[in-house]
C-alpha positions as CSV (number, residue, x, y, z in Angstrom):
1,M,-1.3,-14.1,17.2
2,S,-0.2,-12.3,14.0
3,T,-2.7,-10.4,12.2
4,L,-0.9,-11.1,8.8
5,N,2.1,-13.3,8.4
6,W,5.0,-12.3,6.1
7,S,5.6,-14.9,3.6
8,E,7.4,-15.6,0.4
9,D,4.0,-15.1,-1.5
10,L,4.5,-11.2,-0.8
11,V,7.9,-10.9,-2.2
12,L,8.0,-9.1,-5.5
13,N,11.8,-9.2,-6.0
14,L,12.1,-5.4,-5.6
15,P,14.2,-5.1,-2.5
16,V,13.2,-1.5,-1.6
17,L,9.5,-2.4,-2.0
18,D,9.7,-5.8,-0.4
19,H,11.4,-4.1,2.7
20,T,8.6,-1.6,2.7
21,H,6.0,-4.3,2.6
22,E,7.6,-6.2,5.3
23,E,7.5,-3.1,7.5
24,F,4.0,-2.7,6.7
25,V,3.1,-6.2,7.9
26,Q,5.3,-5.8,11.1
27,L,3.4,-2.4,12.0
28,L,0.2,-4.0,11.2
29,N,1.1,-7.0,13.6
30,V,2.2,-4.5,16.4
31,F,-1.2,-2.6,16.0
32,G,-2.9,-6.1,16.2
33,D,-0.9,-7.1,19.1
34,T,-1.8,-3.9,20.9
35,L,-5.4,-4.5,20.3
36,D,-5.3,-8.1,21.6
37,R,-3.6,-7.0,24.8
38,G,-6.4,-4.5,25.4
39,E,-4.1,-1.5,25.4
40,D,-4.6,1.9,23.7
41,A,-3.8,0.9,20.1
42,L,-4.1,4.5,18.6
43,P,-0.4,5.2,18.8
44,A,0.5,1.9,17.0
45,F,-2.3,2.6,14.4
46,K,-0.8,6.1,13.8
47,A,2.6,4.6,13.3
48,L,1.0,2.3,10.7
49,L,-0.8,5.1,9.1
50,A,2.3,7.3,8.9
51,H,4.2,4.3,7.2
52,T,1.4,3.7,5.0
53,E,1.4,7.3,3.8
54,E,5.0,7.1,3.0
55,H,4.7,3.8,1.4
56,F,2.0,4.8,-1.0
57,A,3.6,8.1,-1.8
58,M,6.8,6.1,-3.0
59,E,4.6,3.9,-5.1
60,E,2.8,7.1,-6.5
61,R,6.1,8.6,-7.4
62,W,7.0,5.5,-9.3
63,M,3.7,5.4,-11.1
64,A,4.1,8.8,-12.3
65,A,7.6,8.2,-13.5
66,T,6.5,5.1,-15.4
67,G,3.4,6.5,-17.1
68,F,0.4,5.7,-14.8
69,E,-2.3,8.4,-14.6
70,P,-3.2,9.6,-11.3
71,E,-6.8,8.1,-11.6
72,N,-5.7,4.5,-12.1
73,C,-7.0,1.5,-10.0
74,H,-3.9,1.3,-8.0
75,S,-3.9,5.0,-6.9
76,S,-7.7,4.8,-6.3
77,Q,-7.1,1.9,-3.8
78,H,-4.3,3.9,-2.2
79,A,-6.6,6.9,-1.7
80,M,-9.3,4.7,-0.3
81,V,-7.2,3.0,2.3
82,L,-5.6,6.2,3.4
83,N,-9.1,7.7,3.8
84,V,-10.3,4.8,5.8
85,M,-7.4,4.9,8.0
86,R,-7.4,8.7,8.5
87,E,-11.2,8.4,9.5
88,V,-10.3,5.6,12.1
89,V,-8.0,8.3,13.7
90,R,-10.5,10.9,13.5
91,Y,-13.2,8.7,15.2
92,A,-10.7,7.8,17.9
93,E,-9.5,11.2,18.6
94,E,-12.6,13.3,18.0
95,L,-15.3,10.9,19.2
96,G,-13.5,8.7,21.5
97,D,-14.7,5.8,19.2
98,R,-12.3,2.7,19.0
99,E,-14.7,0.3,17.6
100,P,-13.4,0.7,13.9
101,M,-9.9,-0.3,14.9
102,P,-10.5,-4.0,15.1
103,I,-12.4,-3.9,11.9
104,V,-9.9,-2.0,10.0
105,R,-7.2,-4.5,11.3
106,Q,-9.0,-7.4,9.7
107,E,-9.8,-5.5,6.5
108,L,-6.2,-4.4,6.1
109,A,-5.0,-8.1,6.6
110,Q,-7.4,-9.3,4.0
111,W,-6.7,-6.5,1.5
112,F,-3.1,-6.3,1.5
113,P,-1.9,-9.6,0.1
114,G,-4.3,-9.2,-3.0
115,H,-3.0,-5.7,-3.5
116,A,0.6,-6.6,-3.4
117,E,0.2,-9.6,-5.5
118,M,-1.9,-7.8,-8.2
119,M,-1.4,-4.1,-8.1
120,D,2.1,-3.8,-6.8
121,A,3.3,-6.9,-8.9
122,A,1.9,-4.9,-12.1
123,L,3.8,-1.8,-11.1
124,V,7.1,-3.8,-10.4
125,Y,6.5,-5.4,-13.9
126,T,6.0,-2.0,-15.4
127,M,9.2,-0.7,-13.8
128,Q,11.2,-3.5,-15.0
129,Q,9.9,-3.0,-18.6
130,R,10.7,0.6,-18.5
131,G,14.2,0.2,-16.8
132,F,13.1,2.2,-13.9
133,D,15.5,2.6,-11.1
134,P,13.9,3.3,-7.8
135,A,17.0,4.7,-6.3
136,S,17.4,7.4,-8.8
137,G,13.9,7.8,-10.1
138,E,15.1,7.4,-13.7
139,C,13.8,5.3,-16.5
140,Q,16.2,3.9,-19.2
141,E,13.3,3.9,-21.6
142,P,10.9,6.9,-21.6
143,A,7.3,6.0,-21.2
144,L,5.7,5.0,-24.6
145,E,2.8,6.8,-25.8
146,A,0.8,3.6,-25.3
147,L,2.0,3.4,-21.6
148,A,1.8,7.2,-20.9
149,G,-1.5,8.0,-19.3
150,A,-2.2,4.3,-18.7
151,S,-5.3,4.4,-16.5
152,G,-5.5,0.7,-15.7
153,C,-3.9,-1.2,-12.8
154,G,-2.4,-3.8,-15.0
155,S,-5.2,-6.3,-14.4
156,T,-7.3,-7.6,-17.5
157,S,-10.3,-7.3,-15.2
158,C,-9.9,-3.6,-14.5
159,G,-12.8,-1.5,-15.4
160,H,-10.5,1.6,-15.9
């Protein structure tokens, strides 16, 4: 059984990001399938973590290039998710405790669609508005003073 199904709802029409998101879903499902089979899921989880670190680093570079402050909600979510994932690895390796793995599996499956549909969609919108090219890292339009240092995530309900 899939942990999370890839669907058109997750497509943001930015091919490099859509591909990265689809890979995240695939790796999450491999991790979940490994758990379901009762096998050691740590290698699959570490592969998911490595991918997620690269994935978030890519988005962080884009945010920096388009005028987001490092303290924005989007970055905060990235940091929180990576901290939890790294703690799961630490628990497994140092304490022999695999109990957090199925919990984080479900939490990631619940968290990811909302993050992609809100936070990542706002980033893609900002990138489009700035004329940002993810391949070159260049903006056609430099960050406006109003956007430079933006600390929000793009959501009207954001408290930042």
